[in-house]
N, C-alpha and C positions, 0 to 999 in steps of 0.2 A: 504494500500500500504506500503510495507516494505521500510525502510530507511536504506541505506547502506553507511558507511563511509570507504573510501579507502585511504590508504597511498601509495605513489609511483604512484599517479594517472596520473602524467605527463610522466610516464615511459612506457616501452613497454608492460609489462604484465598488470599493473594497468589500463592503458588507454584502453586496449582491453577488459578487464573484465568490465570496466565501460560502454563501448559501448554496450556490450551484455546485461547488466542489464537495461540500458536505453531502449533498444529495447523491454524489457519485462515489461516496465512501473514501474520499481523500481525508487525510489527517491535516487539520488546519491550525496554525498558530498565528497570532497577530500582535502587532506592536500597539500598546496603549500607554497613555501618559499617567494614569492614576488607578487606584484600587477600585473606585466606583465603576469605571469602564471595564476593568478586569473582571469584576463580578458579573457584569452583564454578558460578557463574552462566554464565561464559563457556562452560563445558563443556556447558551446556544450550542454548546459542545465544542467551543473553540478554546485552545490553550492560550491564555494571555501572557504576553511578555511585556513587563513594565519598563519603559525607558523612552528615549526620544530619538529622532532620526539622526541626530548629530552625536550620539554616544557610540563611538566606534567599538568599544568593548562589548556593549549590548548587541550591536549589529553582528559582530563576528560570532558571538556565541549562538545567536539565533540562526545565522546562516549555516553554522557547522551542524546544526540539528535538522536542517531541511534539505530536501532534494531540489526544491525550486523556490524562487523568490518572486513575488509579484508586488511591484511598487506602485501603489495607487494613491499614496499620500498626496495632498494638494501641494506638490512641490516640483512641477514640471520645469520651473526656472531655477531650481536649487542645485547648482553645480557641485556644491560641497557634498550633498547627500549622494548624488550620482557617483562622484569620485570615490566616496567611502565604500559604496557597494561594489564597484569595479575592483578596487584594491582587495577587498575581502574575498571576492569570488575568483580572482585570477588563478588560473591553473586547476580549477576544481571540476570543470566540465559541467557545472550546474546551470540550470535554466534561470535567466533573469529577464522578467517581462517588465518593461518600463512604460509608464503612462505619460504621454505628452498631451498636447491640446491643439486644436485646429485653428486657433487664432494665428498660427504661423502662416496661414494662407492669406491673411488680411492685408489689404493695401491702403488702409486708412482712407476709405472712399467716402466717408461722411454721409452714408445713406444712399449713395449712387450705386447703380447696378453694375456688376461685372459677371459675365457669363462664363468666365474661364474656369474650367474644371480640372483640378489637380489629380494626377495619378502618381503612384509611388515612384515611377521612373522619370518623372519630370524634375529636374534639379530645382531646388528652392533657392531663391534670392530674396530672403526675407527683409522687411524693413528693419531699421536699426533696433526698434523697440522689441522685436521678436527674434533678433539674431542669436541671442544667447541660448534661447530654447532650441533652435535648430542645431547649434554647435553641440549642445548636450545630447540631443538625439543621435547625432553622427558619432559622438564619442562612445555612446552606449553600443551602437551598431558595430563600430570598429573593434569593440572589445571581444568580438567573436574570434579575433586573432590571438587573444590571450587565453584561449580555451575556456570561454564562457559561452553558453548557448543564449546569446542576447537577442531580445526581440523588442521592438518598439511598436506600441499601438497608439494611434492618434484618433481619439473619439471626437465627434463633432458635437452639435447641440443634443444633449441627452435628456429624455423626458420619460415619464412613467413612474410608477411607485417602486422604490427600492425594496429589496427583500431582507436587508439587514437592519441595523439600528437606525440609520438615517433613511427616511422615506422619500425626501424631496431632492431634486436636482438644484442647480444654482440659477442658470440663466432664465428659464421659463418662469419659475416662481418669482424671481426678482422683477421680471417684466409685468407679471400679473399684479404684484404688490404695488409697484410704482404706478401702474394704470389705475388701480383702485384709489390711490391717494389723489391722483389728478382728476378722477371722475370720468376718464375716457381711456380707451385703448391707446397706448402711446407708441408711436414709432419715431424715428430720429432722422432729421432731414427729410428726404423724400421717402425713406423707408423701403426703397426698392432693392436694397442690398439683400443678398440671398445667403442663407445658412443651410448646409446639409444637416440632417438630424437622424437620430435613431433612438429606439426604445432601450431602456436600461437592461432588460432581460436579454435582448438580442446582443447587446454589447458584452454582457457577462458570458454568454455562450461563446462569443468570439475569443475571450480570454481562455476559456477551457480548451477550445480547439487549438489555439496557439500553443498552449502548454503541452498538448498531446501530439501535435503534428508539425509545428513550424520548424523551419531550418534555422540554424544559427545565423545571426545577422539579418533577420527578416524584419521588414517594415510593413505595417498594415494600417491603411486608413479605414475608418469605420463610419458608414452611413447607410441609411435606407430611405432616401427621400430628401426633399428640401423644401424650404419655404422662404418667402420674403418676410422681413420683420413687420412690414405693413400688414401682410396677411394675418400674422399672429395677432397683431394689435386689433384688427377688425373682428377676429374670432373672440378675443378677450372682451371686447365691447358687447358682443352679442351674448356670450355665455354669462356675463356678470351684470347684464342690464345697465351698462354704462352709456354715457353719451357716445355718439359716433367717433370713430378713431380719429386722432389728430396728430399732427407733427409736433415734436418738441425739438428745440434747438440743440445742436451738437454740444454747445457750451453747457447747457443745463444737464445734458447726459453725462458729460465729463465731471461736472460738479457733483452729480448724484452718485455715479458708479466708479469714480476715479478715472484716470487717463486710460489704463488698460481696459477696464470694463466699458468705458464710454466709446473710445475710438475703435477698439477691436472686438469687444464682446457684443456690442449692439449696433455699431454703425459701419462696420466693414463687411466684406463678403468672405465667406468661408465655405467654398464649394469644392467637393472632391468626389471621387468615385471609388467604391470598395470592391470592385470586381475581382481584384487580386485575392482578397480573403475568401470570396465565394468560390473561386476556381481552385486555389491551392489548398484550402482547408476544408472545403465543402460546407462553408458557412451558409445557413439558410435563414436569414432574419424573417420574423413572422409579422412584425408590426409595421404598418406603412403610413399611418396618419397621425401626425403630431396634433392636428386640430381636435381629434377625439379626446385628447388628454388635457385640453385647456379647461 
């Protein structure tokens, strides 16, 4: 029976991946910060490891006890954590699945539409703001040369109810909450920018398939459909009986969600194709409509 160590296990993605693995009789351990979270994990049949992502002794001990490591902690931009994992894993042949984020496709379009669809074989020339994230991804992928079965997964906008301790994603609930405050479904600039999206359970299934089938050094984009932000806003207006959807200035977006959330989370395009995962891993996502989950 394979032993899998997960970071971010109390989070949305990590918790759902853990549930899928437990259902397949994997032994799962997870990194948590305190006793309260540890107790909650025990009740789910998960072995808690108390520590943090920057405690190298804790990481090394956890890695030594595991066959595979899945890094889903909210730290796609954390080069220190990525380097710690690679150093601890070098020469072990163990699996390391790293979670990135699809804001790397963003062009800071401020609500304007771009139809360009990224696939894994298209070289990325990210904007300065996302360059470190792409460098980290490449570093993880190249660690395959250090006898690590390294894999990078790039989720797009994730929706649906999580199966772990955290039930909600980040982007869509934030957009709904902001829209309720404004009294109308909010989009940013023209709102014609497009985001690929996928359901949390389909994403978790992809992690399991990558764990079981992916080659070392493999990169997978994850999507099953797309939507403009304006379309989401219009659906939010309808579902929550708000005023008709309206545009909000980019500056207010940045003031509310910070520069990364404003320019890249809600006002840029993030459009990709996940046929590589479908073809290589036999991934068959089941959910197709983000609108149904608003």
